[in-house]
N, C-alpha and C positions, 0 to 999 in steps of 0.2 A: 504494500500500500504506500509506504514512504517513497519508494522509487517512482511509482506512478504519479504521485503528487509532485515530486521533484521534477519529473519530465514536463509536467504541465505548468510549472512555475508557481505552484501553490504552497511551497515550503519557504518559511522565512529563513534568512541567513542565521548562522549560529550566534553571531554577536548582535542581533537585531535589538534586543531590549537594552543592551548597554549603549548602543548608539542613540536610542530614543531617550534614555535618561540623560545622556550627555547633552543632547540638543535641548532638552527641557532646562537643564542647568544653565546653559548659555542664555536662553530666553529670559529666565528669571534674573540673571545677573544684569541683563540689559535694561530691564524695566523696573526692578526694585528700587534702584537709585538712578532715576533718569538724569541725563546730562543737563548741565546748566549753561553750557557754552556751545556756540555754533560749531558745526562740522565735527560733532562727536557721534551723532546718530542720524542716519538718513533712512527714509522709507522709499522703496521703489516698487513699481508694479506696472502691469499693462491693463488697459481698459478698452473695451470695444465701444464704438459709437456708430450710429447709423446716419448716413448723410441724407440730404434732401432727395438725391437721385436714387435712393434705396440701396446704396452701396454700403458696405461695412468696412470701417477702418479701425486701426488700433492706435491708442495713445500710449507711449511709454514714458513714464515720468518719474522724477526724483524730487522729494521734498525734504528740507532740513527740519528736523523735529523741533529744535529750539527756536530758530529764526523764523519758522513758518514761511520759508521762501521756496518757491518752485525753482529748482536749479536747472532742470531740463524737462522738456515735454516734446517728444518727437512723434510725428505721425508716420506710421508704418502700415504695410499691408499684411505683414506676418508678425508672429510673436516668437521669433527665433532667438537663439543664443547670440547671434551676431547683432540683432536689433537691441537686445538688452545691454550688451557690451558697448554698443554705439551710444545709447543715451546715457550710460554711466560715464563714458569717456567725455561726453559733452558736458555733463555735470561737473566733472573734475576740472575741465577747462573753464567753465563758467565761474567756479570758485576762484581760480587763479586770476581771471579777468576782473572780478568784483573786488577782490582783496589786494591785488597787486603782488601777492606772494604765492608760492606753491602751496598746495593743500597740506603737504608734509610740514612745511615751515609753520603753517597755521596750527598744526597739531602739537608743535613743540612748545613746552612750557618755558617762558622766558626766564623764570626764576631758577629752575633746576636744570634746564636744558634737556629734560626727558621728553621723548616723543611718545604721545599717546596713540590711541587707536581710533579709527573711524569705523563704527559698526553700521553695516548695511542690512536693513531688515527687508525681506521680500516674502512673498507667499511661496507655496510649493509648486509653482508652475514648472513644466518640463524644462524650459529654458534656464531656470535658476537652479535646477537639480543636475544639469548636465556636467559632464567631465570638463568640457571646454570652458564653461563658466567658472568652475572650481579652479581650473588652471589659471584663468585670468585673475581671479581674486588672490590666488597664491602669489602671482607675480607682483602684486601691490602689497608690499611688506606690512604696511600699517592699516590694512583694510581687513575687517573681520566680517564674514557673512553669517547672518542669523536668519533662519527660516521660521515663519510663524507656525503655530500648531495647525493641523488640518481642521478645516471648517471653523476658523477663528478669525474672521476678517477684521474684528475690532482691534486686533494686535497691530494691524497695519493701517490704523484709522486715519492718520494724517493724509496719506496719499489717496485713500479712498474718498475722503471728504473733498480733496482738491479735484478729483475727477468728477464728482457729483456737481460741484459748483461750476466747473468748466462746461459740463454737459448742459446745465440749465442756461448758462450765459450763451452758449452756442445756439441752442434752440430759440432763445429769445431773439437773438440777432437775426436768425433766419426768418422768424415769424413777425419781426418788427415790433416786438414788445419792449417796454422799458424795464430794466432790472434795477 
């Protein structure tokens, strides 16, 4: 029976519960003591929207948790890993353009010279779970990726709220309403 289940991909890996506990610990650490300074916690996600011509597009966005600033919002046709990396690279470039210093220099504490980490919170979409995305995050030394719990969109509430407000404003503009 075990071999049949394994062939059909219905057996969990041996260290599955350890990985789940570790991910839960990282999530708790992120939100128990939320940051009080910009560029310490970002929330990123994709959202679908329907255009007036009945086409469907995707918004890929990043919001800073403390500053409540949208750092990137790119329109894409797909929700691939390349699209996710693209809007995150755009967000990193936007931080450098806004502050005049690199994002790593902004993470550095002027008093101690110690460099902190930037936590990136995403949902469990396939593009954020891919090996290519994990490799990109690993290439950014001071970036830590945290995925939300399954079926817990409130954990990523800042970016979800941004998408909802953007959708309302977009529809209002199309229909000629004042917001």
